[in-house]
N, C-alpha and C positions, 0 to 999 in steps of 0.2 A: 401501737401510737396512733391519734388519729389524725388527719388531714391538717387540723388547726395545728397540733404539736409538732408537725413536718414544718413549717413556713420558718425559716429562718430567721432570725431577730435583727440580721440587716438584711436588705432589699428584699423587703415584704411587699411593696408596691412591685418590682419585677418579677417576683415568683407569683403574684396575683395576674401580671400580666400572661404569663407564661400558663398559667392554668385556663384561663378566659379563651387564651388563643387555640390551645388545646382542645376546649368543647367545642369552638366553633371547626376547626379542621376537622373531627372526628364525628362532624354532623349532630353532636348531642344538641346543639343550638344550630336551627338551621339560617338560609337568609330568609331576610324579613322579620324574623321571630324576635319579639318584646325581650329582652333579657332581664333577670331581676334588679330590683332598683338597689342602689348604692347601700340602702341601711340592710337588706336582706344580706346583700355580699358581704358586709361589714361583719354583720355577726357570722356568718357561716365560716368566714375565715379569722374571726377573732381581731381586728385589725378597725381602725379610725378609719371614718366614711373618708376623709380625705385622702387616705390611702388609697382605698379604692378609687376615688375620684380620679386619681393621678394613675393609676394602673389603666383605667378603661380611657383616658384622655389619650395615652400611649396608644391605644390598640386605635381611635379615632383617626390618629395623625398619620397610621400605617394605611388608613381607609378600610379594617375589618368592621369597624364601629360607623353606626350613624347618631351621633348623639344630637338632639333637640329639646332645648329648652321646654318644660312642661310637658312635652311628649314622651319624655322616657329614651330610653335606649336601647337600639335594635340592629341586628347584624346585619350589614350593609348586603345588599343586592347586588350582584354582579363586582364585588370590591375589587380596586385596583390600587396599587402601592399610588400615595399622596407623595407628592414632592415637599420638602422643610421647606419655607422660604424668612428669608430673612429682610424685612426692609431697609433698604440702605438709608443712609442719611445723605442726601445729596449735596452737600457740603463737602464731604468725606470723598464723594465720588469727584469732586470738580477738582479738588485740593490734588486728590490721587494723578489725577491728568495734567499736574504742573501750571495748575490755572490758577488765579486767584479768586477767590469767589466772593459776591455779595451778592443780595438781594434787594427787592425792591416790594414794601406790601403796598398795593394798589388800592386795596381798601378791605375794612373789615365793621362790620356791622351784626346786630343781633335782628335775623329775617325769619317770616314764616316760614317753613318750609314745604317746597313744591311738592307737588303729587306724585313726580314723577320720582320723586327720592324718599318720600314718604314708603311706598310700598317696599323700594327695596332695602329699606333699614327697619321695617316692622314698626313704625310709628305714625300717629295722625298725621294726614295734611294738614298744615297750618300751623302744628308745634313749633316754637320758636327755636331756634338754633344758632348757634355761633356761623357767619359766611364770612369767608376771606376770600381773597384773590393775590396772589405773589408771582413774580417772578425770580426766576436764580440765573445768575449771570456765573460766568467763567470767562475772567481777562476782559469782563464790560461787554461778553457777547452775550446773547440770551443762549439759556441752555435748556431752561425747563419752565411751564405755565401752569401756576397749581391755582385749581378753583375746588375750595374745600368746604365743605360742612362738619360743623363739631358740635357732639352733645355733651352738652356742658353737664347736666346729671350722671352721664357715666364717668366724666373726668373734672375731679374736685380740685379746686385750685385753678382752673384754666383761666377763668372769668378776671384772674389777676396777671395776665402775661400780657407784657406788651411785645406785641410780634412786629413791633419797627424792628425791634434790637434783637430780637431772636427768632427764625422763623420756625415756624408751627410743625413740618416734617422733623426737624431734630425735637423738639421739645418733647412731641407723644411719643417718638420712638425710645426717649429717655424716663417718660415720666409715665405711658399711658400702655404696659403691658397688655397684649390681647390675647384670646386665645382662638380665636379663628380669622381666618379673613378670605375674603372673594376678590379671584381678580379678574379682568377683563380686557385683554388686548384687540385692537382695532387700527385699521389707518379709515383717515378721513382727510378731505382736501381742507387747506384752511380757510377761514371765513373772514371776513374783514378783521374782527376783532384779534382774532389769533392771529392773523398776520401780521397785525401791525405791533403786537407786543412782542412777539417773537422775530419782530425784525426782518420777515419773508415776503414773498409775493403772494395773496390771494391764488388761493385754489392750489396751491403748493399742497403736495402730501406729506402727513403728520402720521407719526407713532404718537397713538392715545393709548393712556392705561387708566381703568378705572378702578380704584381699591376700596374696601369697604372693610372694616376691622369691626370685632366685636371682644367686650370683656362680660363676666359675669354678672353684671349689672346692666346692660343691653350694648347698642349698639355704639361705638366711639367715635367713627368718621367716617364719613365718602368722599373722596377726591378724586376727580379729574385732571390726568395730569398730560399736557399736550408737549410732547418737544420737539425741537430745532431739527430742522433737516439734516440727515447725517448721522444721528443719532442710532449707536448699534445694542440692542440690548442679549446679553448670553447667558445662561443658566447652566448648572450642574445639577444632578441630581444623584 
């Protein structure tokens, strides 16, 4: 019986995941090595490329593989276990706290992408994206200030959405599934604009979250979230 014959008819992706994991743990593939591409692995195991893609993505989520578009897949150097994140819907966060949710769209426009965001997204500076700013409220008190850029080429249908009536966070979570996300947490003192919109004092310390997501087309969105003083974030891995 060949290895291909031994693959169970169900759970093919899980089987391939285990075989690739074993090759990494047994040092058949060393840290930094580029592994065979999806087409080669699909031929080896006698499965569709989509099955191989699913298996490799599971290992990337574990931190064992490093996958980059047009650069192939490599065994991660100094692999670490990655936490699985779920992007929260801010309306549900506020309502779970027993408060009435509302939001205000401050601005929405098509604007050239600044260089600082272009580098992060891997796009050209000056490329036109959707830019919007909004404040989310709980019982009419500011909860979160959102400053977001959206790439319409990666999100078909978004041009038709009226974000006055549905906030961008909720629409994107429900309609634009992502494959990868980068998050950065920081603290900064509120500038005049943040302080005004969050109804707090200038120079008040704020928690800031910068989050960028990608799908198989490219970057979906990058957003800066500034939270009202007193916000606490918790996570479980």
